[in-house]
Backbone as CSV, one residue per row, in Angstrom:
resi,resn,N_x,N_y,N_z,CA_x,CA_y,CA_z,C_x,C_y,C_z
1,UNK,50.639,26.315,5.677,51.257,27.285,4.378,50.758,27.173,3.198
2,UNK,50.007,25.837,2.766,49.659,25.749,1.673,48.654,26.498,1.020
3,UNK,48.033,26.930,2.181,46.714,27.817,2.021,46.920,29.242,1.943
4,UNK,48.455,29.999,2.366,49.079,31.031,2.438,48.617,31.446,0.714
5,UNK,48.884,30.370,0.013,49.374,30.483,-1.082,47.839,31.246,-2.098
6,UNK,46.682,30.828,-0.848,45.573,31.471,-1.544,45.262,32.771,-0.893
7,UNK,45.270,33.164,0.500,45.008,34.375,1.063,45.979,33.917,2.474
8,UNK,46.130,34.582,2.585,47.564,34.519,3.999,46.722,34.827,5.435
9,UNK,45.578,35.855,5.300,44.436,35.745,6.350,43.979,34.248,6.326
10,UNK,43.316,33.513,5.593,42.768,31.974,5.547,43.785,31.490,6.628
11,UNK,45.077,31.463,5.576,46.201,30.788,6.266,46.749,30.818,7.745
12,UNK,46.260,32.147,8.281,46.744,32.221,9.453,45.355,31.507,10.532
13,UNK,44.258,31.635,10.177,43.127,31.428,10.207,43.349,29.593,10.914
14,UNK,43.866,28.948,9.631,44.013,27.908,9.879,45.122,27.061,10.682
15,UNK,45.869,28.207,11.477,46.950,27.964,12.142,45.988,27.525,13.331
16,UNK,44.961,27.792,13.714,44.404,27.188,14.868,44.424,25.679,15.573
17,UNK,44.601,24.617,14.303,44.539,23.309,14.624,45.994,22.841,14.801
18,UNK,46.546,23.385,15.323,47.853,23.499,15.896,48.030,23.376,17.332
19,UNK,48.123,22.214,18.348,47.738,22.322,19.654,48.920,23.118,20.498
20,UNK,50.233,23.527,20.079,51.200,24.156,20.705,51.020,25.351,20.492
21,UNK,51.158,26.361,21.243,51.094,27.717,21.569,51.845,28.345,20.510
22,UNK,53.298,27.407,21.041,54.899,27.994,20.413,54.614,27.815,19.008
23,UNK,54.525,26.420,18.649,54.219,25.963,17.013,53.529,26.926,16.066
24,UNK,52.249,26.912,17.067,51.317,27.839,16.548,51.776,29.244,16.403
25,UNK,52.561,30.343,17.109,52.871,31.575,17.022,53.952,31.608,15.956
26,UNK,55.391,30.067,15.730,56.043,30.144,14.803,55.376,30.128,13.229
27,UNK,54.313,29.529,13.085,53.749,29.020,12.028,52.757,30.981,11.560
28,UNK,52.429,31.041,12.401,51.420,32.202,11.836,52.550,33.672,11.551
29,UNK,53.827,33.339,12.434,54.594,34.452,11.617,55.724,34.315,10.709
30,UNK,55.370,32.595,10.409,56.475,32.359,8.715,55.538,32.893,8.035
31,UNK,54.041,32.683,8.049,53.438,32.743,7.116,53.389,33.432,5.919
32,UNK,53.631,35.194,6.560,53.613,36.519,5.535,54.758,35.775,4.229
33,UNK,55.479,35.131,4.487,56.327,34.628,3.196,56.073,33.623,2.370
34,UNK,54.738,33.145,2.798,54.444,32.180,1.707,53.182,33.862,0.770
35,UNK,53.787,33.731,-0.840,52.913,34.786,-1.367,51.420,34.152,-1.865
36,UNK,50.768,35.157,-1.390,49.091,34.959,-1.847,48.875,35.291,-2.917
37,UNK,47.304,35.059,-3.318,46.914,35.341,-4.527,47.126,36.875,-4.759
38,UNK,46.762,37.759,-4.124,47.373,39.054,-4.169,48.985,39.796,-4.721
39,UNK,49.493,38.899,-4.049,51.423,38.695,-4.410,51.776,39.000,-5.842
40,UNK,51.059,37.196,-6.116,50.993,37.280,-7.648,51.265,38.028,-8.935
41,UNK,50.023,38.892,-8.925,50.107,39.633,-10.069,51.001,40.748,-10.123
42,UNK,51.279,41.072,-8.759,52.342,41.973,-8.967,54.069,41.347,-9.060
43,UNK,54.462,40.234,-8.493,55.547,39.491,-8.465,55.389,39.579,-10.279
44,UNK,54.173,38.921,-11.207,53.916,38.422,-12.384,54.854,39.597,-13.289
45,UNK,54.108,40.999,-13.070,53.900,41.874,-13.714,55.502,42.543,-14.141
46,UNK,56.269,42.516,-12.599,57.296,43.016,-12.503,58.337,42.004,-13.222
47,UNK,58.332,40.725,-12.923,58.588,39.662,-13.972,58.526,40.087,-15.604
48,UNK,57.317,40.469,-16.134,57.381,40.843,-17.400,57.828,41.587,-17.606
49,UNK,57.922,42.688,-16.765,58.509,44.012,-17.314,59.983,43.644,-17.859
50,UNK,60.594,43.517,-16.818,62.270,43.234,-17.100,62.750,41.490,-16.927
51,UNK,62.150,40.778,-16.932,63.123,39.274,-16.963,62.025,38.243,-18.322
52,UNK,61.769,38.910,-19.003,61.027,38.086,-19.891,61.654,37.839,-21.660
53,UNK,62.787,38.601,-21.314,63.677,38.366,-22.472,65.018,37.851,-22.211
54,UNK,64.786,36.243,-23.297,66.284,35.958,-23.021,66.573,35.540,-24.015
55,UNK,68.601,34.912,-24.043,68.935,34.678,-25.154,68.813,33.243,-25.743
56,UNK,68.492,32.773,-24.136,68.105,31.220,-24.138,66.865,30.229,-23.783
57,UNK,66.017,31.322,-24.149,64.380,30.354,-24.256,63.645,31.884,-24.058
58,UNK,62.393,31.432,-24.122,61.505,32.528,-24.815,60.835,33.146,-23.228
59,UNK,60.712,34.086,-23.557,59.648,35.131,-22.742,59.025,34.224,-21.418
60,UNK,58.225,33.508,-22.075,57.283,32.937,-21.159,58.242,31.983,-20.322
61,UNK,58.790,30.930,-20.591,59.568,30.328,-20.025,60.902,30.908,-18.685
62,UNK,61.398,32.274,-19.796,62.547,32.639,-18.430,61.240,33.360,-16.904
63,UNK,60.212,33.702,-17.756,59.204,34.992,-16.537,59.241,33.393,-15.577
64,UNK,59.018,32.053,-16.289,58.319,31.229,-15.086,59.787,30.790,-14.702
65,UNK,60.907,30.736,-14.926,61.991,30.471,-14.302,62.403,31.052,-13.183
66,UNK,62.359,32.321,-13.374,62.490,33.747,-12.407,60.695,33.609,-11.111
67,UNK,59.915,32.872,-11.790,58.708,33.651,-10.173,59.050,31.808,-9.928
68,UNK,59.734,30.761,-10.458,59.901,29.774,-9.622,60.831,29.684,-8.880
69,UNK,61.808,30.730,-9.257,63.207,31.175,-8.384,62.551,31.454,-6.985
70,UNK,61.718,32.770,-7.479,61.168,33.588,-6.124,60.417,32.404,-5.285
71,UNK,60.120,31.546,-5.290,59.033,30.443,-5.058,59.704,29.843,-4.166
72,UNK,60.894,29.271,-4.787,62.010,28.855,-4.225,62.657,29.445,-2.633
73,UNK,62.934,31.193,-3.120,63.111,32.048,-2.324,62.138,31.898,-0.785
74,UNK,60.693,31.779,-1.343,59.931,32.244,-0.507,59.433,30.521,0.767
75,UNK,59.915,29.556,0.197,59.838,28.308,0.492,61.311,28.809,1.855
76,UNK,62.274,28.868,1.257,63.913,29.065,2.057,63.609,30.157,3.100
77,UNK,63.295,30.834,2.969,62.928,32.427,3.939,62.201,31.880,5.272
78,UNK,60.679,30.652,4.674,60.264,30.326,5.466,60.961,29.437,6.467
79,UNK,61.262,28.524,5.857,61.967,27.627,6.630,62.717,27.655,7.533
80,UNK,63.814,28.621,6.736,64.708,29.174,8.181,64.756,30.102,8.780
81,UNK,63.149,31.257,8.580,62.994,32.314,10.073,61.828,30.871,10.947
82,UNK,61.472,30.309,10.295,60.610,29.346,11.410,62.013,28.336,12.158
83,UNK,63.121,28.359,11.922,64.356,27.609,12.747,64.641,28.560,13.655
84,UNK,65.074,29.981,12.997,65.914,30.353,13.739,64.903,30.997,14.842
85,UNK,63.122,31.072,14.840,62.563,31.290,15.845,62.537,30.219,16.578
86,UNK,62.498,28.830,16.488,62.298,27.973,17.171,63.582,27.793,18.166
87,UNK,64.566,28.286,17.549,66.405,28.243,18.246,66.206,28.997,18.975
88,UNK,65.938,30.165,19.094,65.905,32.098,19.342,64.635,32.382,20.302
89,UNK,63.903,33.214,20.293,63.081,33.386,21.098,61.840,32.848,21.118
90,UNK,61.716,31.775,20.775,60.873,30.549,20.607,60.969,29.111,20.917
91,UNK,62.136,29.292,21.843,62.290,28.058,22.171,61.589,26.647,23.093
92,UNK,61.516,25.545,22.717,60.380,24.613,23.156,60.919,23.379,22.691
93,UNK,60.296,22.378,23.052,60.563,20.985,22.977,59.463,20.622,22.028
94,UNK,59.706,20.266,20.546,58.709,19.585,19.520,58.049,19.155,19.840
95,UNK,56.659,19.083,19.277,54.822,18.285,19.774,55.474,17.353,18.654
96,UNK,54.538,16.666,19.126,53.867,15.562,18.013,52.260,15.846,17.447
97,UNK,52.150,15.993,16.107,50.725,16.389,15.281,49.985,15.483,14.638
98,UNK,49.131,15.023,15.565,48.060,14.262,14.650,46.738,14.982,14.218
99,UNK,46.365,14.579,13.051,45.236,14.810,12.340,44.450,13.821,11.645
100,UNK,43.172,13.550,12.034,41.878,12.682,11.682,41.521,13.288,10.161
101,UNK,42.119,12.801,9.419,41.443,12.919,7.846,40.086,12.496,7.661
102,UNK,39.264,13.545,6.674,37.964,12.864,6.568,38.187,12.074,5.396
103,UNK,37.261,11.015,5.092,37.383,10.424,3.436,37.419,11.585,2.348
104,UNK,38.111,10.481,1.429,38.486,12.120,0.123,37.627,11.508,-0.882
105,UNK,36.582,12.180,-1.196,35.315,12.149,-2.122,35.312,13.326,-3.704
106,UNK,35.622,12.574,-4.813,35.517,12.858,-5.841,34.703,14.187,-5.919
107,UNK,34.970,15.385,-6.000,34.147,16.820,-5.964,33.223,16.668,-7.015
108,UNK,31.907,17.307,-6.924,30.747,17.598,-7.822,31.355,18.984,-8.654
109,UNK,30.946,18.849,-10.175,30.916,20.051,-11.046,31.076,21.104,-10.551
110,UNK,28.843,20.861,-10.299,27.985,22.225,-9.575,29.168,22.743,-8.671
111,UNK,29.533,22.157,-7.215,30.268,22.517,-6.474,31.609,23.617,-6.645
112,UNK,32.116,22.727,-7.727,33.501,23.038,-8.569,33.080,24.600,-8.529
113,UNK,31.973,24.815,-9.723,31.783,25.937,-10.463,31.224,26.937,-9.538
114,UNK,30.418,26.729,-8.637,30.125,27.415,-7.264,31.328,28.460,-6.911
115,UNK,31.682,27.417,-6.318,32.880,27.614,-5.564,34.280,28.404,-6.526
116,UNK,34.860,28.330,-7.589,35.137,29.329,-8.225,34.587,30.745,-8.968
117,UNK,33.319,30.261,-8.908,32.089,31.830,-9.124,32.141,32.435,-8.056
118,UNK,32.487,32.356,-6.812,32.647,32.858,-5.556,33.606,33.415,-5.385
119,UNK,35.155,32.624,-5.415,36.302,33.031,-5.529,36.169,34.452,-6.791
120,UNK,35.934,34.337,-7.903,36.337,35.594,-9.124,35.330,36.397,-8.742
121,UNK,33.847,36.351,-8.035,33.331,37.128,-7.903,33.592,38.693,-6.838
122,UNK,34.293,37.567,-5.752,34.995,38.268,-4.438,35.839,39.535,-5.055
123,UNK,36.993,38.630,-5.905,37.862,39.330,-6.627,37.291,40.443,-7.446
124,UNK,36.220,40.079,-8.230,36.196,41.389,-9.199,35.393,42.296,-8.769
125,UNK,34.739,42.375,-7.107,34.217,43.575,-6.031,35.227,43.928,-5.763
126,UNK,36.191,43.088,-5.242,37.351,43.882,-4.456,37.964,45.083,-5.488
127,UNK,38.587,44.334,-6.783,38.587,45.089,-7.814,38.282,46.283,-7.994
128,UNK,36.800,46.342,-8.148,35.685,47.390,-8.692,35.570,48.087,-7.139
129,UNK,35.773,48.502,-6.314,35.948,48.966,-4.860,37.319,49.228,-4.334
130,UNK,37.664,48.411,-3.646,38.684,48.977,-2.943,39.502,49.199,-3.709
131,UNK,40.092,48.759,-4.618,41.472,49.000,-5.716,40.468,50.338,-6.434
132,UNK,39.965,50.365,-7.014,39.087,51.832,-7.655,39.430,52.732,-6.610
133,UNK,38.491,52.893,-5.686,38.933,53.857,-4.692,39.961,54.224,-4.613
134,UNK,41.043,53.224,-4.524,42.577,53.742,-3.577,43.074,54.403,-4.624
135,UNK,42.517,53.809,-6.247,43.326,54.292,-7.722,42.822,56.105,-7.327
136,UNK,41.553,56.607,-7.313,40.779,57.490,-7.087,41.841,58.618,-6.261
137,UNK,41.719,58.062,-5.006,42.582,58.686,-4.083,44.076,59.236,-4.420
138,UNK,44.782,57.732,-4.706,46.308,58.229,-5.002,46.140,59.239,-6.375
139,UNK,45.278,58.956,-7.126,45.436,60.446,-8.534,45.132,61.786,-7.708
140,UNK,43.973,61.914,-6.364,44.035,63.201,-5.917,45.377,63.639,-5.288
141,UNK,46.161,62.684,-4.607,46.974,62.827,-3.940,48.828,63.176,-5.235
142,UNK,48.332,62.758,-5.733,49.492,62.748,-6.771,49.200,64.062,-7.963
143,UNK,48.113,64.307,-7.681,47.836,65.689,-8.704,47.959,67.078,-7.890
144,UNK,47.546,67.194,-6.674,47.840,67.855,-5.797,48.517,68.590,-4.538
145,UNK,48.949,70.001,-4.157,49.405,69.879,-3.359,49.528,69.873,-2.198
146,UNK,49.834,70.236,-1.056,49.256,70.241,0.452,48.582,71.656,0.341
147,UNK,48.675,72.597,-0.693,47.560,73.500,-0.442,46.665,73.813,-1.351
148,UNK,46.680,72.543,-2.150,45.500,71.721,-2.717,45.643,72.906,-4.355
149,UNK,46.810,73.139,-4.305,47.178,73.691,-6.051,47.173,72.662,-6.760
150,UNK,46.807,72.325,-8.568,47.444,71.249,-8.833,48.641,71.367,-9.193
151,UNK,49.501,70.269,-9.793,50.910,70.578,-10.043,50.848,69.901,-11.081
152,UNK,52.191,70.625,-11.555,52.406,69.431,-13.005,53.663,68.800,-12.679
153,UNK,54.731,68.944,-12.053,55.646,68.010,-11.608,55.079,66.851,-10.410
154,UNK,54.337,66.003,-10.380,53.968,64.812,-9.757,54.965,64.847,-7.884
155,UNK,56.600,65.030,-8.567,57.410,65.218,-7.374,56.993,66.333,-6.402
156,UNK,56.439,67.368,-7.016,55.388,68.565,-5.894,54.421,68.091,-5.287
157,UNK,53.829,66.662,-5.626,52.371,66.406,-4.866,52.762,65.721,-3.553
158,UNK,51.442,65.671,-3.031,51.702,65.561,-1.830,52.003,64.096,-1.791
159,UNK,51.845,63.324,-2.497,51.747,61.878,-2.459,53.508,62.007,-2.565
160,UNK,54.375,62.543,-3.984,55.377,62.906,-4.180,56.461,63.213,-2.471
161,UNK,55.744,64.497,-1.890,56.334,64.559,-0.888,56.561,63.606,0.501
162,UNK,55.443,62.589,0.458,55.239,61.960,1.393,56.624,60.646,1.138
163,UNK,56.581,60.436,-0.540,57.428,59.341,-0.757,58.886,59.712,-1.023
164,UNK,58.877,60.956,-0.761,60.329,61.550,-0.932,61.077,61.368,0.488
165,UNK,60.170,61.460,1.399,60.926,60.808,2.896,61.034,59.954,3.116
166,UNK,60.622,58.942,2.344,61.106,57.067,2.919,62.050,56.846,2.077
167,UNK,61.789,57.403,0.688,62.305,56.495,-0.408,63.952,56.615,-0.364
168,UNK,64.675,57.701,0.573,65.804,57.180,0.578,66.390,55.930,1.722
169,UNK,64.950,55.405,2.219,65.398,54.059,3.486,65.529,52.983,2.525
170,UNK,65.026,53.021,1.142,65.043,51.784,-0.225,66.112,52.232,-1.283
171,UNK,67.048,53.543,-0.835,68.122,53.552,-1.643,69.300,52.225,-1.224
172,UNK,69.815,51.813,-0.261,70.489,50.704,-0.685,69.979,49.496,-0.779
173,UNK,68.747,49.437,-1.369,67.916,48.461,-1.718,67.740,48.494,-3.420
174,UNK,68.256,49.663,-3.844,68.575,49.456,-5.331,67.585,50.573,-6.333
175,UNK,66.445,50.607,-5.116,64.966,51.497,-5.477,64.522,52.169,-4.870
176,UNK,65.339,53.335,-4.418,65.168,54.600,-3.846,64.527,56.283,-4.006
177,UNK,63.372,55.359,-5.289,62.728,56.503,-5.400,61.283,56.768,-5.105
178,UNK,60.592,57.633,-5.075,59.513,58.265,-4.421,58.597,57.063,-4.735
179,UNK,58.263,56.995,-6.157,57.329,56.479,-6.894,57.265,54.410,-6.109
180,UNK,58.201,54.249,-6.187,58.196,53.157,-5.703,58.342,52.839,-4.491
181,UNK,58.491,53.587,-3.349,58.256,53.609,-2.040,56.509,53.918,-2.117
182,UNK,55.950,54.446,-2.634,54.117,54.804,-2.124,53.818,53.843,-2.923
183,UNK,54.649,53.171,-3.838,53.472,51.649,-4.739,53.310,50.589,-3.247
184,UNK,54.900,50.986,-2.858,54.678,49.859,-1.483,54.204,50.138,-0.263
185,UNK,53.544,51.145,0.137,52.644,51.799,0.865,51.627,51.355,0.436
186,UNK,50.924,51.240,-0.608,49.742,51.193,-1.158,49.472,49.736,-1.397
187,UNK,50.333,48.638,-1.160,50.686,47.422,-1.100,50.051,46.994,0.154
188,UNK,50.284,47.810,1.316,49.630,47.529,2.624,48.544,47.415,2.415
189,UNK,48.003,47.766,1.551,46.060,47.839,1.326,45.495,47.021,0.544
190,UNK,46.204,46.406,-0.396,46.040,44.948,-1.113,47.141,45.530,-2.041
191,UNK,47.688,44.209,-1.875,49.136,44.238,-3.063,48.985,44.467,-4.685
192,UNK,47.761,43.769,-4.924,47.562,44.254,-6.377,47.714,46.259,-6.623
193,UNK,47.204,46.898,-6.065,47.995,47.723,-5.936,49.090,48.038,-6.007
194,UNK,50.364,47.519,-5.954,51.730,47.700,-6.555,51.549,48.176,-7.687
195,UNK,51.231,47.247,-8.625,51.892,47.282,-9.523,50.196,48.723,-10.509
196,UNK,48.894,48.814,-10.108,48.104,49.495,-10.628,49.341,50.890,-10.420
197,UNK,49.173,51.341,-8.769,50.781,52.633,-8.311,51.443,52.766,-9.689
198,UNK,52.459,51.842,-9.787,53.232,52.171,-10.836,53.467,52.470,-11.773
199,UNK,52.080,51.619,-12.584,51.343,52.374,-13.692,51.085,53.654,-14.102
200,UNK,50.424,53.928,-12.399,49.597,55.777,-12.798,51.652,56.404,-12.554
201,UNK,52.010,56.106,-11.258,53.318,57.266,-11.484,54.515,57.019,-12.391
202,UNK,54.328,55.880,-13.358,55.493,56.184,-14.388,54.714,56.147,-15.561
203,UNK,53.228,56.562,-15.727,52.992,56.822,-16.523,52.437,55.664,-18.126
204,UNK,52.270,54.711,-17.425,52.405,53.521,-18.992,51.519,52.807,-18.653
205,UNK,50.490,52.185,-19.308,49.281,51.222,-19.517,49.886,50.097,-19.110
206,UNK,48.522,49.071,-18.423,49.141,47.660,-17.747,49.199,46.713,-19.107
207,UNK,48.572,47.562,-20.353,48.831,46.358,-21.569,49.768,46.405,-22.541
208,UNK,50.667,47.384,-21.755,52.144,48.535,-22.740,52.904,47.219,-22.743
209,UNK,53.092,47.201,-23.775,54.131,45.948,-24.199,55.466,46.204,-23.394
210,UNK,56.485,44.833,-22.992,57.124,45.007,-21.239,58.047,45.617,-21.582
211,UNK,59.105,45.603,-23.096,60.474,46.914,-23.274,59.817,48.708,-23.450
212,UNK,58.295,49.388,-23.447,58.076,50.114,-23.560,57.897,50.404,-21.867
213,UNK,57.123,49.422,-21.085,57.189,49.740,-19.602,58.766,49.519,-19.013
214,UNK,59.395,48.973,-19.490,61.180,49.260,-18.493,61.504,50.485,-18.967
215,UNK,61.214,50.881,-20.236,61.743,52.299,-20.574,60.949,53.341,-19.668
216,UNK,59.768,53.248,-19.432,58.954,54.227,-18.725,59.842,53.814,-17.269
217,UNK,59.808,53.060,-16.370,60.242,52.977,-15.105,61.487,53.476,-15.532
218,UNK,61.831,55.074,-14.835,63.668,55.156,-15.160,63.972,55.183,-13.924
219,UNK,65.112,54.931,-14.294,65.911,54.560,-13.154,65.982,52.792,-12.175
220,UNK,65.029,52.107,-13.189,65.108,50.843,-12.802,66.407,50.022,-13.685
221,UNK,66.836,48.978,-12.950,67.331,47.895,-13.221,67.280,46.605,-13.344
222,UNK,67.330,45.850,-13.934,67.079,44.639,-14.197,67.277,44.101,-12.198
223,UNK,68.472,44.336,-11.805,69.172,44.282,-10.620,67.867,45.098,-10.004
224,UNK,67.757,46.387,-9.958,66.646,46.602,-8.505,65.669,45.934,-9.033
225,UNK,65.331,45.527,-9.860,63.810,45.120,-10.027,63.660,44.031,-9.560
226,UNK,65.062,43.245,-9.501,65.088,41.960,-8.944,64.881,41.869,-7.186
227,UNK,65.412,43.180,-6.693,65.778,43.032,-5.085,64.130,43.638,-4.754
228,UNK,63.461,44.449,-5.782,62.333,44.688,-5.343,61.676,43.652,-5.270
229,UNK,61.449,42.625,-6.023,60.428,41.121,-6.205,60.432,40.919,-4.793
230,UNK,61.972,40.678,-4.364,61.971,40.177,-3.217,61.710,40.752,-2.041
231,UNK,61.837,41.890,-1.893,60.947,42.665,-0.974,59.186,42.773,-1.119
232,UNK,58.675,42.670,-2.131,57.081,42.339,-2.633,56.952,40.880,-1.911
233,UNK,58.123,40.140,-2.295,57.659,38.986,-1.880,57.582,38.712,-0.352
234,UNK,58.303,39.031,0.451,58.793,38.835,1.798,57.670,40.155,2.811
235,UNK,57.325,40.864,2.496,57.225,42.112,3.338,55.718,41.784,3.770
236,UNK,54.930,42.858,4.689,53.755,42.704,5.292,52.715,42.372,4.629
237,UNK,52.315,41.476,4.665,50.573,41.170,4.061,49.654,42.156,3.889
238,UNK,48.643,42.472,3.360,47.939,43.376,3.221,47.292,43.846,4.865
239,UNK,46.299,44.896,5.103,45.801,44.925,6.108,44.736,43.917,6.265
240,UNK,44.525,42.836,5.602,43.062,42.225,6.032,43.648,41.458,6.525
241,UNK,45.092,40.761,6.328,45.889,39.553,6.997,46.337,40.146,8.305
242,UNK,46.791,41.317,8.598,47.117,42.049,9.625,46.046,42.179,10.826
243,UNK,45.123,42.088,10.309,44.299,42.552,11.733,43.841,41.098,11.973
244,UNK,43.999,40.508,10.737,43.445,38.755,11.105,44.681,38.166,12.068
245,UNK,45.625,38.071,11.906,47.007,37.893,12.561,47.173,39.096,14.523
246,UNK,46.193,39.919,14.292,46.378,40.978,15.672,45.127,40.382,16.403
247,UNK,44.199,39.074,16.018,43.064,38.527,16.394,43.235,37.527,16.617
248,UNK,44.174,36.574,15.833,44.618,35.502,16.006,45.609,35.245,17.520
249,UNK,46.606,36.412,17.274,47.192,36.240,18.795,46.852,36.876,19.605
250,UNK,46.035,37.900,19.934,45.422,38.435,21.031,46.622,39.247,21.870
251,UNK,47.619,40.091,20.890,48.558,40.162,21.633,49.161,41.857,20.577
252,UNK,49.377,42.514,21.286,49.515,43.475,20.098,51.480,43.785,19.850
253,UNK,51.924,43.087,20.893,53.387,43.409,21.155,53.648,42.102,20.235
254,UNK,52.790,41.065,19.923,53.933,40.266,19.333,52.826,40.416,17.314
255,UNK,51.652,41.420,17.695,51.440,41.562,16.605,52.664,42.909,15.946
256,UNK,53.142,43.899,16.299,54.016,44.291,16.221,55.518,44.027,15.776
257,UNK,55.965,42.806,16.913,56.610,42.230,16.691,56.123,41.336,14.858
258,UNK,55.866,40.944,14.458,55.527,40.482,13.349,55.738,41.148,12.647
259,UNK,55.038,42.738,12.469,55.304,43.634,11.328,56.719,44.060,11.222
260,UNK,57.313,44.199,12.355,58.524,44.529,12.278,59.300,43.563,11.899
261,UNK,59.029,41.690,12.316,60.355,40.953,11.817,59.693,40.817,10.408
262,UNK,58.689,40.766,9.962,58.673,40.901,8.062,59.587,41.617,7.622
263,UNK,59.174,42.909,7.954,59.475,44.150,7.119,61.501,44.092,7.386
264,UNK,61.947,43.479,8.243,63.505,43.520,8.455,64.181,42.188,7.676
265,UNK,62.784,41.302,7.897,63.307,40.063,6.754,63.510,40.416,4.907
266,UNK,62.761,41.022,4.796,62.344,41.402,3.599,63.240,42.408,3.135
267,UNK,63.603,43.382,4.318,64.276,44.737,4.171,66.033,43.705,3.839
268,UNK,66.335,42.825,4.988,67.895,42.020,4.753,68.264,41.467,3.711
269,UNK,67.212,40.577,3.185,67.086,39.857,1.932,67.056,41.131,0.637
270,UNK,66.521,41.948,0.534,66.615,43.027,-0.596,68.089,43.438,-0.532
271,UNK,68.524,43.809,0.556,69.851,44.238,0.659,71.099,43.510,0.055
272,UNK,71.142,42.373,0.494,71.847,41.178,-0.109,71.852,41.033,-1.291
273,UNK,70.804,40.862,-2.307,70.391,41.000,-3.592,71.194,41.395,-4.235
274,UNK,70.815,42.741,-3.745,71.239,44.228,-4.589,72.618,44.334,-4.329
275,UNK,73.359,43.919,-3.205,74.640,44.307,-2.775,75.577,43.422,-3.256
276,UNK,75.266,42.462,-3.102,75.885,41.061,-3.748,75.861,41.321,-5.179
277,UNK,75.045,41.356,-5.968,74.722,41.305,-7.028,75.467,42.462,-7.924
278,UNK,75.535,43.831,-7.101,76.093,45.102,-7.309,77.463,44.333,-7.903
279,UNK,78.291,43.360,-6.989,80.029,43.769,-6.840,80.046,42.296,-8.102
280,UNK,78.969,42.134,-8.870,79.343,41.355,-10.225,78.410,41.741,-11.810
281,UNK,78.044,42.684,-11.291,76.854,43.074,-12.666,77.690,44.832,-12.678
């Protein structure tokens, strides 16, 4: 589970050390609820837009408290869903687990710097290829209709038409806007795409002040933003993680169940946040 904080795909592969097929399947199915390093930028960006103002604490402290609360929700969802699966679909006896640990050694500075550079380089390559390419594709879909005529109103574009079809699904969650719906779809490719998509659709710079960004995202309230945060936290990971999951499970049935399970949990959790919150706000 802790490996999932870095990458869900790596954590799914790491489940191979679990001998019990039943418990390995439970671990894989609940791994997506652990926020990877791709989700954190999206979570932090939305938090900074709506939750960095507080009468009782500084903006940084308020944002840190909100992020910590989301991590607690992540842990709770992982434990509760694991418990539910072990009591229903994946019943069985709990097995023992023994792992021999190698002796710990202090890492060398050279190895640490090499490892950090590899991670940074990998992200830069990803940001400069996949995210840039997808931003260009999104701009084309946002600027032209199905007749390949440039549109003035983005809602009339191909992307707007697609988002308008699926946007009503998210209306009970408080963010039934085509921009939010499409941004969540792009998050299936890479979670970092959620923020850049919202920036493109609502026309704000990523470096703009939080108040300006919040004003640009018309229709959003702090409650609907919180609901969206919970959905981003819990819904299906990126394509790389899903493809890894399919290879590890070697079953299309369980792969599709995993996708549906994660979407269902994210939807129900966001629905509860928005609907219960609406009773008090």
